[in-house]
VEXDREN-2710 file (C-alpha; in Angstrom, 1 decimal):
% VEXDREN-2710
k/r/px/py/pz
1/MET/188.9/15.7/247.4
2/ALA/186.5/17.6/249.7
3/SER/187.5/18.5/253.4
4/LEU/185.4/17.9/256.3
5/ALA/187.3/20.3/258.6
6/PRO/185.5/23.5/259.8
7/ARG/186.0/26.5/257.6
8/ASP/188.8/29.0/258.7
9/GLN/187.3/32.4/259.8
10/SER/190.6/34.2/259.3
11/ALA/191.9/36.0/256.1
12/GLY/192.0/32.5/254.6
13/GLY/188.2/32.3/255.1
14/SER/187.7/35.4/252.9
15/PHE/189.4/33.7/250.0
16/GLY/187.1/30.7/250.6
17/ALA/184.1/33.1/250.4
18/VAL/185.3/34.5/247.2
19/ASP/185.9/31.0/245.8
20/ALA/182.4/29.9/246.7
21/PHE/180.8/33.0/245.1
22/SER/182.9/32.3/242.0
23/ARG/181.7/28.8/241.8
24/LEU/178.1/29.9/242.2
25/LEU/178.4/32.5/239.4
26/SER/180.0/29.9/237.2
27/GLY/177.0/27.5/237.7
28/LEU/174.6/30.2/237.0
29/LEU/176.4/31.0/233.7
30/THR/176.4/27.4/232.8
31/VAL/172.5/27.1/233.3
32/ARG/172.1/30.3/231.3
33/THR/174.2/29.0/228.5
34/THR/172.3/25.7/228.4
35/VAL/169.0/27.5/228.3
36/VAL/170.2/29.7/225.4
37/VAL/171.5/26.6/223.4
38/LEU/168.1/24.8/223.9
39/LEU/166.2/27.9/222.7
40/VAL/168.4/28.2/219.7
41/CYS/167.9/24.5/218.8
42/LEU/164.2/24.8/219.2
43/GLY/164.2/27.8/216.9
44/LEU/166.1/26.0/214.2
45/VAL/163.7/23.0/214.4
46/LEU/160.7/25.4/214.0
47/VAL/162.4/27.1/211.0
48/PHE/163.2/23.8/209.2
49/ALA/159.7/22.4/209.9
50/ASP/158.2/25.5/208.4
51/ARG/160.4/25.3/205.4
52/GLY/159.5/21.6/204.8
53/GLU/155.8/22.4/205.0
54/ARG/156.3/25.2/202.5
55/ASP/158.3/22.9/200.1
56/ILE/155.5/20.3/200.2
57/ALA/152.9/23.0/199.6
58/ALA/154.9/24.3/196.7
59/ILE/154.6/21.0/195.0
60/SER/150.9/20.7/195.3
61/GLU/150.0/24.4/194.5
62/PRO/150.1/25.8/190.9
63/ARG/152.5/28.6/190.1
64/SER/152.0/31.5/187.8
65/PRO/153.7/31.3/184.3
66/GLY/156.5/33.6/185.2
67/GLN/157.3/32.1/188.5
68/SER/160.2/29.8/188.9
69/ALA/159.9/26.3/190.0
70/PRO/160.1/25.7/193.7
71/ALA/162.8/23.4/195.2
72/PRO/161.0/20.1/195.0
73/ALA/160.5/18.0/198.2
74/ILE/161.6/14.3/198.1
75/PRO/158.4/12.4/197.4
76/PRO/157.6/9.8/200.1
77/LEU/155.8/7.6/197.7
78/PRO/158.0/4.8/196.2
79/PRO/156.7/2.8/193.3
80/GLY/156.6/-0.5/195.3
81/ALA/160.0/-0.9/197.1
82/GLU/158.7/-3.2/199.8
83/ALA/159.7/-6.9/199.4
84/ALA/156.8/-9.2/199.6
85/ALA/155.9/-12.8/198.6
86/ALA/153.8/-13.2/195.4
87/THR/151.9/-16.0/196.9
88/GLY/150.2/-16.8/200.2
89/PRO/147.4/-15.2/202.3
90/ALA/148.9/-11.8/202.5
91/ALA/149.2/-11.8/198.6
92/ASP/145.7/-13.1/198.2
93/THR/144.3/-10.3/200.4
94/ALA/146.3/-7.6/198.5
95/ARG/145.0/-8.9/195.2
96/SER/141.5/-8.8/196.4
97/ILE/141.8/-5.2/197.6
98/ASN/143.5/-4.1/194.5
99/SER/140.9/-5.8/192.3
100/GLY/138.2/-3.8/194.1
101/ILE/139.8/-0.5/193.2
102/ALA/138.4/0.9/189.9
103/ILE/140.6/2.2/187.1
104/VAL/140.2/5.9/186.6
105/ALA/140.3/5.9/182.9
106/ALA/139.7/9.5/182.6
107/GLY/142.8/10.2/184.7
108/ARG/145.1/8.8/182.0
109/VAL/146.7/11.6/180.1
110/ALA/149.0/10.9/177.1
111/ALA/152.7/11.4/177.8
112/THR/154.8/13.7/175.6
113/PRO/157.4/11.9/173.5
114/PHE/160.9/12.1/174.9
115/LEU/163.5/13.0/172.2
116/TRP/167.1/12.8/173.3
117/ALA/169.8/15.3/172.4
118/GLY/173.0/15.1/174.2
119/SER/176.4/13.6/174.4
120/LEU/177.3/10.0/173.5
121/MET/178.4/9.3/177.2
122/ASP/175.2/10.6/178.7
123/ARG/173.1/8.9/176.0
124/GLU/174.7/5.5/176.7
125/ARG/174.4/6.0/180.5
126/ALA/170.6/7.0/180.2
127/THR/170.0/4.0/177.8
128/ASP/171.5/1.5/180.3
129/CYS/169.8/2.8/183.4
130/LEU/166.4/2.7/181.5
131/ALA/167.2/-0.8/180.2
132/ALA/168.1/-2.1/183.5
133/THR/164.9/-0.8/185.0
134/GLY/162.8/-2.3/182.3
135/TYR/164.5/-5.9/182.8
136/TYR/164.7/-5.9/186.6
137/GLU/161.3/-4.4/187.2
138/ALA/159.2/-5.8/184.5
139/GLY/160.9/-9.0/183.1
140/THR/161.4/-9.6/179.5
141/ARG/158.0/-8.7/177.9
142/ALA/158.3/-5.6/175.7
143/ALA/155.0/-4.1/176.7
144/ASP/155.8/-4.4/180.5
145/GLN/159.3/-2.9/180.0
146/ARG/157.9/0.1/178.0
147/ALA/155.3/0.7/180.7
148/VAL/157.9/0.9/183.5
149/MET/160.3/2.9/181.3
150/GLN/157.6/5.4/180.7
151/VAL/157.1/5.9/184.4
152/VAL/160.9/6.7/184.6
153/LEU/160.6/9.3/181.8
154/ASN/157.5/10.7/183.4
155/ARG/159.4/11.4/186.6
156/VAL/162.3/13.0/184.8
157/ARG/159.8/15.6/183.7
158/HIS/158.0/16.1/187.0
159/ARG/159.2/18.8/189.3
160/ALA/159.1/16.4/192.3
161/PHE/161.9/14.1/191.0
162/PRO/165.5/14.2/189.8
163/HIS/165.8/15.5/186.3
164/SER/168.1/12.9/184.8
165/ILE/167.2/9.3/183.9
166/CYS/169.8/7.5/186.0
167/GLY/169.1/10.1/188.9
168/VAL/165.4/9.0/188.9
169/VAL/166.3/5.3/188.7
170/PHE/168.8/5.3/191.5
171/GLN/167.1/7.9/193.8
172/GLY/167.5/6.8/197.3
173/SER/169.3/3.6/196.4
174/GLU/171.9/4.3/199.1
175/ARG/169.4/3.4/201.7
176/ALA/167.8/-0.1/201.8
177/THR/164.5/1.5/202.7
178/GLY/164.7/4.5/200.6
179/CYS/165.0/3.3/197.0
180/GLN/162.4/4.3/194.6
181/PHE/162.9/1.1/192.2
182/THR/163.4/-2.1/194.2
183/PHE/166.1/-3.6/192.1
184/THR/168.5/-0.8/193.0
185/CYS/168.7/-1.7/196.7
186/ASP/167.6/-5.4/197.0
187/GLY/170.7/-7.0/195.5
188/SER/169.1/-8.1/192.2
189/MET/171.9/-6.7/190.1
190/THR/174.4/-8.7/192.1
191/ARG/172.4/-11.9/192.1
192/ARG/171.6/-12.1/188.5
193/GLN/172.3/-10.6/185.1
194/PRO/170.3/-10.8/181.8
195/SER/171.6/-12.9/179.0
196/PRO/173.1/-11.0/176.1
197/ALA/170.1/-11.4/174.0
198/VAL/167.7/-10.2/176.7
199/TRP/169.9/-7.3/177.5
200/ARG/170.1/-6.3/173.8
201/GLN/166.3/-6.3/173.7
202/ALA/166.0/-4.2/176.8
203/ARG/168.5/-1.7/175.4
204/MET/166.8/-1.5/172.1
205/ILE/163.3/-0.8/173.8
206/ALA/165.1/1.8/175.9
207/ALA/166.7/3.5/172.8
208/GLU/163.3/3.6/171.2
209/MET/161.7/5.3/174.3
210/LEU/164.5/7.9/174.1
211/THR/163.6/8.7/170.5
212/GLY/159.9/9.4/170.9
213/GLN/158.1/6.1/171.6
214/THR/155.6/6.4/174.4
215/GLU/153.5/3.8/176.1
216/PRO/149.9/5.1/175.9
217/ALA/148.5/2.4/178.4
218/VAL/150.1/4.2/181.3
219/GLY/150.0/7.9/180.2
220/GLN/151.7/10.2/182.8
221/ALA/151.8/7.6/185.6
222/THR/154.5/8.3/188.1
223/HIS/154.0/5.2/190.4
224/TYR/153.3/1.6/190.2
225/HIS/153.3/-1.6/192.3
226/THR/152.7/-5.3/191.8
227/ASP/149.2/-6.7/192.4
228/TRP/150.3/-8.8/195.3
229/VAL/151.0/-5.9/197.6
230/HIS/148.8/-2.9/198.7
231/PRO/150.9/-0.1/199.9
232/ALA/149.2/2.6/201.9
233/TRP/150.3/5.3/199.5
234/SER/148.2/3.9/196.6
235/GLY/145.1/5.1/198.4
236/GLN/146.3/8.7/197.8
237/MET/146.4/8.2/194.1
238/ASN/144.3/7.4/191.1
239/LYS/144.8/4.0/189.6
240/ILE/145.0/4.5/185.9
241/ALA/146.2/1.2/184.3
242/ALA/146.8/-2.5/185.0
243/ILE/149.5/-4.3/182.9
244/ASP/150.1/-7.9/183.6
245/THR/150.8/-7.9/187.4
246/HIS/151.6/-4.3/187.7
247/LEU/149.2/-1.5/188.7
248/PHE/149.9/2.1/187.6
249/PHE/149.0/5.4/189.4
250/ARG/149.2/9.1/189.2
251/TRP/148.8/11.8/191.8
252/ARG/145.4/13.5/192.4
253/GLY/145.1/17.3/192.1
254/ASN/147.6/19.9/190.8
255/ILE/150.7/17.7/191.4
256/GLY/149.4/15.2/189.0
257/ASP/148.2/17.6/186.3
258/PRO/150.1/18.0/183.0
259/GLN/151.6/21.3/184.0
260/ALA/153.6/19.5/186.7
261/PHE/155.5/17.5/183.9
262/THR/157.2/20.6/182.3
263/THR/160.6/20.5/184.0
264/ARG/163.5/20.3/181.5
265/TYR/165.7/17.3/181.4
266/SER/169.1/18.1/182.8
267/GLY/171.1/16.6/179.9
268/SER/173.6/15.2/182.2
269/GLU/173.8/11.6/183.5
270/PRO/175.7/10.6/186.7
271/LEU/178.1/7.7/186.7
272/ILE/176.4/4.8/188.7
273/ALA/179.1/2.5/190.1
274/ARG/176.7/-0.5/190.5
275/MET/175.7/-0.3/186.9
276/ALA/179.4/-1.0/185.9
277/GLY/178.7/-4.8/185.6
278/LEU/176.2/-4.2/182.8
279/SER/177.3/-0.9/181.3
280/ILE/180.6/0.1/179.7
281/ALA/179.4/3.8/180.0
282/HIS/179.2/3.5/183.7
283/ARG/182.8/2.3/184.0
284/ARG/185.4/5.0/184.7
285/ASP/187.6/3.7/181.8
286/GLY/184.7/2.7/179.6
287/LEU/183.8/5.1/176.7
288/PRO/186.3/7.5/175.1
289/GLN/186.7/10.8/176.9
290/ASP/186.2/12.7/173.6
291/ALA/182.6/11.8/173.3
292/LEU/181.3/15.3/172.6
293/PRO/177.7/16.5/172.9
294/SER/175.6/16.5/169.8
295/ALA/172.9/19.0/169.0
296/THR/170.6/16.6/167.2
297/PRO/168.6/13.7/168.5
298/PHE/170.1/10.3/167.8
299/ALA/168.2/7.5/165.9
300/PRO/168.7/3.8/167.1
301/PRO/170.3/1.5/166.4
302/ALA/173.2/3.9/165.5
303/PHE/175.5/2.3/168.1
304/SER/178.9/1.1/167.4
305/PRO/179.1/-2.7/168.2
306/ALA/182.4/-2.0/170.1
307/LEU/180.4/0.3/172.6
308/ARG/177.6/-2.1/173.2
309/PRO/177.7/-3.3/176.8
310/GLU/176.3/-6.7/175.9
311/SER/179.6/-7.3/174.0
312/ALA/181.3/-7.5/177.5
313/LEU/178.6/-9.4/179.2
314/ALA/180.0/-12.8/178.3
315/ALA/183.0/-12.3/180.6
316/ASN/180.8/-11.5/183.5
317/ARG/180.0/-14.3/185.9
318/GLU/176.5/-14.2/187.4
319/ILE/176.8/-14.3/191.2
320/LEU/174.2/-16.2/193.0
321/PRO/173.6/-15.7/196.8
322/ASP/175.3/-17.9/199.4
323/ARG/171.9/-19.4/200.3
324/ALA/171.7/-21.2/196.9
325/ARG/170.0/-24.6/197.6
326/ALA/168.2/-27.6/196.1
327/PRO/164.6/-26.9/195.3
328/ASP/161.8/-27.8/197.8
329/ALA/159.6/-30.8/197.5
330/ASP/156.9/-28.7/195.7
331/VAL/159.3/-27.4/193.1
332/PHE/160.3/-29.4/190.0
333/LEU/163.2/-28.4/187.7
334/VAL/162.9/-30.8/184.8
335/ALA/164.4/-31.3/181.2
336/LEU/161.4/-31.6/178.7
337/ASP/161.2/-33.3/175.3
338/LYS/161.0/-30.5/172.6
339/SER/158.9/-32.7/170.4
340/GLY/155.9/-32.8/172.8
341/PRO/155.0/-29.2/174.0
342/ASP/151.3/-30.0/174.3
343/GLY/152.1/-32.7/176.8
344/PHE/154.1/-30.4/179.1
345/ALA/150.9/-29.4/181.1
346/ARG/150.0/-33.1/181.6
347/GLN/153.4/-33.9/183.0
348/ALA/153.2/-30.8/185.3
349/GLU/149.7/-31.8/186.6
350/GLN/150.9/-35.3/187.3
351/ALA/154.1/-34.1/189.2
352/CYS/151.9/-31.6/191.1
353/ALA/149.1/-34.0/192.0
354/GLY/148.1/-33.7/195.7
355/LYS/150.1/-30.5/196.2
356/ALA/148.4/-27.4/197.3
357/THR/151.2/-25.3/195.9
358/CYS/153.5/-26.4/193.2
359/ARG/156.0/-25.1/190.6
360/PHE/157.0/-27.0/187.6
361/LEU/159.7/-25.4/185.6
362/GLY/161.1/-26.9/182.4
363/TRP/163.9/-26.6/179.8
364/THR/164.1/-28.3/176.4
365/ASN/167.9/-27.7/176.5
366/PRO/169.3/-29.8/179.3
367/ALA/172.5/-27.7/179.4
368/GLN/170.4/-24.6/180.4
369/LYS/168.2/-26.3/183.0
370/ALA/168.5/-24.9/186.5
371/ASN/169.5/-27.3/189.4
372/GLN/169.3/-24.9/192.4
373/PHE/167.4/-22.1/193.9
374/PRO/167.4/-19.1/193.4
375/VAL/167.2/-19.9/189.7
376/SER/169.7/-17.8/187.7
377/GLY/168.6/-15.0/185.4
378/ARG/170.0/-16.8/182.4
379/ALA/168.0/-20.0/183.3
380/ILE/164.9/-17.9/183.6
381/ASP/165.5/-16.4/180.2
382/THR/165.9/-19.8/178.5
383/MET/163.0/-21.5/180.3
384/SER/160.7/-23.4/177.9
385/PHE/157.6/-24.1/180.2
386/SER/156.2/-23.3/183.6
387/PHE/153.2/-24.5/185.6
388/VAL/152.4/-22.7/188.8
389/ARG/149.7/-23.5/191.4
390/GLN/149.5/-21.0/194.2
391/GLY/147.2/-22.5/196.8
392/PRO/144.1/-24.8/197.6
393/GLY/141.6/-24.3/194.9
394/ASP/143.9/-23.0/192.3
395/PRO/144.0/-25.3/189.3
396/GLY/147.3/-23.9/188.3
397/LYS/148.5/-21.9/185.3
398/ALA/150.6/-23.3/182.4
399/ARG/152.7/-21.0/180.2
400/TRP/155.0/-21.8/177.4
401/ASN/158.0/-19.9/175.9
402/CYS/156.1/-18.6/172.9
403/ALA/159.3/-17.7/171.1
404/GLU/160.0/-21.5/171.1
405/PHE/156.4/-22.8/171.1
406/PRO/154.0/-20.3/169.5
407/ARG/150.6/-20.4/171.1
408/GLY/147.2/-19.2/169.8
409/ASP/146.4/-17.6/173.1
410/ARG/148.9/-15.0/174.2
411/ALA/147.8/-15.4/177.9
412/GLN/149.6/-18.9/177.7
413/CYS/152.9/-17.2/176.9
414/LEU/155.7/-17.3/179.5
415/ARG/156.7/-14.0/181.1
416/ARG/160.3/-14.6/181.9
417/GLY/162.8/-12.8/184.0
418/GLY/162.1/-9.9/186.2
END
């Protein structure tokens, strides 16, 4: 506590003067130390800012043949990680903007076939990560899945991305706003799983992509988004393809040229814990530990049935979110008579009469019919018919499960899942 008594002018006062001088000197040193610390921090900020600028510049500038690849900067352009409704005014506006952007056909360069050579463990992990991306990002149509898988393989070879398949797929997934592929951070893998048949198909397509099949329609595209959103980054790239509801892009300039896709695949795939529900290879006690590397590419379907992840899928229970609810008044979940597929559209139009927006979803097998929202992945996979009207003036679109009811016009085929 401070004293209000007058200072003693005797010998005791000299000690007080010394004490005051000591406190003054200590204060000056504290200020000097603070200034020094601030200057050091400012210097570090400038150094790292300069390093970041050089990393970004290194990605966009060519290098001589003998020069080693620079450390890649993390690309700020996700393929479409923002959640957005597929219907409504915002979606309509985005579709209008997107349709006005011309496809740069000359910008599409054929991708080099990807030929796998590696260990059994890494091969299975890569196959499952690629299959999951195809299913969750593109649904169940083979062409859509191949297009999305091609983007993954293109990124593996590009110096701006991780150099393993699972590394590319799950890049940034630890952050809700940083994931590169939406399904890795929006809870899709927890909410629904593909049926065994659909998962088997996705894995087979992935295996084919890992043994040289390419998707020419998207070439060396490294980004995509759905047509109901218009992210700002799409204006920085060339639009090179449109497949169903997905639009595909590649960078302009040197960063998008073929020489940017020459990085070697790492040959090693990380274990992804959130893949464990689908993949034996991503479980710590899954595949045998003596799965040794192979020097030759594999040829599908040379998989042991005991190692196929779909063999373990039946035991997995699909988890729907807590907000599962009965459908709204403009949604109809119905059982249909299998003998009258041509009458499905008429039933839907009658049910949707007078409704600006309407969804009529039908199943010919009553045991597979959904009864609540969100509809499970298995129910989507077994859906027989859908009719969707998206707003005033929209007559609605009817689609059939063409595996169950073949149609002459492929545009009438149901695109399930995803």
